[in-house]
C-alpha distance (Angstrom), angle and dihedral (degrees) to the residues before:
residue distance angle dihedral
M1 . . .
I2 3.85 . .
V3 3.79 136.3 .
V4 3.82 118.8 -159.6
T5 3.80 124.7 -169.5
L6 3.78 120.4 -165.4
S7 3.78 133.5 -174.5
K8 3.81 131.8 -179.1
V9 3.79 92.8 -0.7
P10 3.85 127.7 144.5
D11 3.80 115.6 -86.5
S12 3.82 89.1 -123.9
L13 3.83 89.6 64.2
R14 3.82 91.7 51.3
G15 3.79 90.8 51.9
D16 3.76 91.9 45.5
L17 3.82 92.4 51.3
T18 3.83 92.0 55.2
Q19 3.84 88.7 70.8
W20 3.83 88.6 73.5
C21 3.80 104.9 19.0
Q22 3.78 140.4 40.3
E23 3.80 119.0 -121.4
I24 3.80 103.4 -133.2
Q25 3.82 93.6 172.7
T26 3.76 134.4 4.0
G27 3.81 106.1 -64.7
V28 3.84 94.0 -0.5
Y29 3.82 118.6 108.0
V30 3.79 129.9 -178.0
G31 3.80 126.1 -166.1
N32 3.80 144.5 149.2
P33 3.81 108.8 -137.5
N34 3.81 123.5 152.3
S35 3.82 119.6 -98.9
K36 3.83 94.6 -95.6
V37 3.81 92.8 52.5
R38 3.78 89.7 44.0
E39 3.83 91.5 56.2
L40 3.79 92.4 45.9
L41 3.79 89.9 46.8
W42 3.84 92.0 53.3
Q43 3.82 90.5 49.0
R44 3.80 88.7 51.2
I45 3.77 91.6 50.2
C46 3.84 93.5 49.1
K47 3.78 90.8 48.3
N48 3.81 96.1 51.5
I49 3.80 102.3 31.3
G50 3.81 95.6 98.9
S51 3.82 109.7 -170.0
G52 3.83 92.6 -21.8
E53 3.79 131.3 105.5
A54 3.79 132.8 -118.1
T55 3.81 137.2 -175.6
L56 3.78 124.4 -168.3
V57 3.86 123.1 -161.5
Y58 3.81 115.2 -173.2
S59 3.78 139.1 175.1
I60 3.78 114.5 -98.4
N61 3.79 136.5 161.7
N62 3.82 102.6 -100.6
E63 3.77 135.7 108.4
L64 3.81 91.6 -85.5
G65 3.79 94.0 43.9
Y66 3.83 94.2 -131.2
G67 3.75 144.3 65.7
I68 3.83 131.3 -146.9
R69 3.79 135.7 -138.6
T70 3.83 123.8 179.7
N71 3.76 141.3 164.1
R72 3.79 94.3 -164.7
K73 3.78 114.4 135.5
D74 3.80 94.5 -146.7
C75 3.83 93.8 53.8
R76 3.76 141.6 42.8
V77 3.77 135.5 -168.2
Q78 3.79 110.5 -113.4
D79 3.78 122.6 -166.6
Y80 3.81 116.2 -140.2
D81 3.80 111.6 -175.2
G82 3.79 90.8 -35.6
L83 3.79 95.3 -43.3
P84 3.85 118.0 115.0
F85 3.80 118.3 -135.8
L86 3.80 128.5 179.0
V87 3.82 106.3 -128.9
H88 3.82 117.9 -160.6
L89 3.76 114.6 -137.9
S90 3.81 97.2 -159.9
A91 3.82 89.9 112.4
I92 3.79 90.2 58.3
Q93 3.77 106.2 79.0
A94 3.78 116.4 -143.2
K95 3.76 115.1 -124.9
P96 3.82 105.7 -101.2
G97 3.75 124.9 -128.4
F98 3.78 105.3 60.5
S99 3.81 99.4 104.0
K100 3.77 123.0 91.2
A101 3.80 89.7 -115.6
A102 3.78 90.4 54.6
K103 3.82 91.7 49.2
F104 3.81 90.9 49.4
R105 3.79 90.1 48.8
R106 3.81 92.1 50.6
A107 3.77 90.5 48.0
E108 3.81 92.1 49.7
L109 3.81 91.6 48.0
A110 3.79 90.0 49.9
R111 3.81 90.5 48.5
R112 3.82 91.5 50.7
K113 3.81 91.6 46.6
K114 3.80 90.2 51.3
L115 3.80 91.6 48.4
R116 3.79 91.1 48.1
Q117 3.79 90.9 50.4
N118 3.79 91.8 46.9
Y119 3.80 90.8 47.0
E120 3.79 92.4 50.7
A121 3.81 95.0 44.6
V122 3.77 101.4 39.5
N123 3.82 121.7 117.2
F124 3.81 121.5 -169.1
V125 3.83 146.5 134.3
V126 3.80 126.8 -121.5
L127 3.80 113.4 -156.0
D128 3.76 140.8 -174.4
I129 3.77 133.8 175.5
E130 3.79 136.5 -165.8
T131 3.79 120.7 -144.5
T132 3.80 140.7 -177.8
G133 3.79 90.1 -110.7
L134 3.78 147.1 -31.3
N135 3.81 101.7 -80.9
V136 3.79 108.7 99.3
D137 3.80 92.5 -162.1
E138 3.79 97.2 50.8
D139 3.80 108.9 22.3
K140 3.83 127.5 79.6
I141 3.79 135.3 -132.5
L142 3.83 111.1 -111.6
S143 3.81 101.1 -178.3
I144 3.78 142.3 -2.8
G145 3.80 123.3 -150.0
A146 3.79 126.3 -178.0
I147 3.82 140.4 170.6
K148 3.80 118.1 -154.7
I149 3.80 129.0 -166.0
Y150 3.79 111.8 -166.3
H151 3.81 122.7 166.5
N152 3.83 88.8 -15.1
V153 3.82 91.6 -55.2
V154 3.81 115.6 120.0
S155 3.80 119.0 -151.6
K156 3.81 134.0 169.9
F157 3.77 137.9 -139.0
Y158 3.79 125.6 -161.4
R159 3.81 129.6 164.2
E160 3.78 132.9 165.2
I161 3.79 115.6 -148.6
K162 3.79 131.9 -141.5
V163 3.78 112.9 -123.3
D164 3.83 131.0 -164.4
C165 3.78 95.5 -145.2
Q166 3.78 137.0 73.8
I167 3.81 111.4 -93.1
P168 3.85 110.3 -132.5
S169 3.80 113.3 -112.3
S170 3.81 90.3 -125.1
I171 3.81 90.0 59.0
S172 3.78 92.3 46.6
R173 3.79 90.6 52.9
L174 3.79 90.3 48.2
T175 3.82 98.9 45.2
G176 3.80 103.2 22.4
L177 3.82 89.3 -126.9
T178 3.78 119.9 129.4
N179 3.80 134.7 173.8
S180 3.80 91.3 -105.0
I181 3.82 92.0 51.8
L182 3.79 92.7 49.3
D183 3.81 92.3 45.5
K184 3.83 87.8 59.7
S185 3.83 102.7 35.3
G186 3.79 104.1 19.7
V187 3.80 126.2 107.7
R188 3.80 129.1 -152.2
L189 3.76 113.6 -84.4
D190 3.82 96.2 -123.9
Q191 3.82 91.3 53.1
V192 3.82 92.2 48.7
L193 3.78 91.4 49.4
K194 3.82 92.2 51.4
E195 3.80 90.4 51.0
F196 3.81 91.5 45.7
M197 3.80 94.4 51.0
K198 3.80 89.8 50.1
F199 3.85 89.1 49.5
I200 3.77 96.2 52.0
K201 3.84 96.6 39.9
G202 3.82 106.9 174.4
L203 3.80 95.6 -37.1
P204 3.82 124.1 132.4
L205 3.80 113.5 -91.4
V206 3.79 117.9 -135.8
G207 3.77 128.3 -173.2
Y208 3.76 145.2 143.2
N209 3.79 110.9 -97.4
V210 3.78 80.1 -8.0
N211 3.81 97.0 171.4
F212 3.80 87.5 76.3
D213 3.80 90.1 58.1
I214 3.79 94.1 42.1
D215 3.84 93.1 51.5
F216 3.84 91.0 54.5
L217 3.80 92.7 44.7
E218 3.80 93.3 46.8
K219 3.79 91.7 52.7
A220 3.82 93.4 45.9
L221 3.82 92.1 47.7
N222 3.79 91.8 48.9
D223 3.81 93.1 47.4
E224 3.80 97.5 42.3
L225 3.83 105.6 30.8
S226 3.81 106.5 8.3
L227 3.80 88.3 -119.2
S228 3.81 135.4 127.8
I229 3.75 137.2 -158.3
N230 3.80 114.5 -102.9
N231 3.82 97.2 170.4
Q232 3.78 123.4 117.5
V233 3.81 108.0 -94.3
I234 3.81 122.8 -152.4
D235 3.83 123.5 -171.7
L236 3.81 112.6 -152.2
M237 3.78 91.8 -164.8
S238 3.79 92.3 67.6
L239 3.83 90.8 48.3
V240 3.78 92.6 49.9
K241 3.81 91.7 48.6
K242 3.78 90.0 56.0
K243 3.81 94.3 47.2
E244 3.82 102.2 37.1
K245 3.80 107.1 49.6
F246 3.80 99.2 169.3
L247 3.81 108.2 49.5
N248 3.78 117.1 129.8
D249 3.82 89.4 -124.5
Y250 3.77 138.4 -21.1
K251 3.78 101.7 -118.0
L252 3.77 113.0 138.8
K253 3.78 91.2 -113.7
T254 3.81 92.0 55.3
V255 3.81 94.0 46.7
L256 3.79 93.1 47.7
Q257 3.80 90.8 51.7
H258 3.82 90.3 49.0
Y259 3.83 90.2 54.8
G260 3.84 94.0 42.2
I261 3.83 94.4 -112.8
K262 3.80 120.0 147.3
N263 3.81 121.3 -145.4
K264 3.79 108.7 -165.1
R265 3.79 96.8 -168.6
P266 3.81 113.4 26.7
H267 3.81 115.2 -159.8
E268 3.78 91.6 23.1
A269 3.79 104.3 118.1
L270 3.81 99.0 -135.2
S271 3.83 93.5 42.3
D272 3.81 90.7 50.0
A273 3.80 90.1 47.0
R274 3.80 91.4 50.9
A275 3.81 93.1 49.5
T276 3.78 90.9 46.6
Y277 3.82 88.7 50.1
E278 3.82 89.6 56.2
L279 3.83 88.8 49.3
A280 3.82 89.4 50.7
L281 3.81 90.7 52.8
K282 3.81 91.9 51.9
L283 3.81 91.6 48.9
L284 3.76 89.8 46.1
K285 3.79 93.1 52.9
N286 3.79 94.0 51.3
G287 3.80 93.5 45.7
V288 3.78 98.0 -111.4
L289 3.82 92.6 112.7
Q290 3.77 115.4 54.4
F291 3.78 133.9 166.4
């Protein structure tokens, strides 16, 4: 005589098993095949069980009067001096971390750890300039602002520059810089550029639409000092465009509002640099900005 219990097995196996056994309750089958058929039947069950579980109890000549077979993962058949016992393995904890969810979690934790390490170790300079216009060959730099983080120390750079041309009234209204202001507080361009190059050292340069700033600085450096910028340059605008697909526009003001960043004095070089620095930190934390 045999008793077979099944759980979570294909319906085809249940139907197949009824050829030799009677289903007396859902998943419980009773039959009386000979030992050869019993062995073949167990092989058939194991072959077609899929991800389900099965246990076979059968009559045998031992002190208990029965033997046990099972493919359950939470139990095993243990022989004690010729007597079969079904030992539950619930007390033996499986080593965690083999499921897909566990793998994803480990990967996410590793990613966050890497981002945190990068965030804590990163050194870079955020820059912004104000000019008399948009033409790099004709217009002049009015001011340079920059924020530097170096070994977790934040420092700032701001210089206003004397110019030998009349500043358009529209630019003065936008930036607050006039010829009279620059005559009093401005510094010669060559001196400012020397100080700026010392400030940035070889650190990566970050900005918003930064190619505009770099073009003006490159021309000024070439004209005044016969130098060029060899630092890594990263434009946050291009990164934001890839990440934020549905903004109305990609002006700095719009992007700062989207990220909840306040800029107290727009079009003032140091204020713009400080706001862009805060944007860089947010993009760095979520992995968009990488060095």
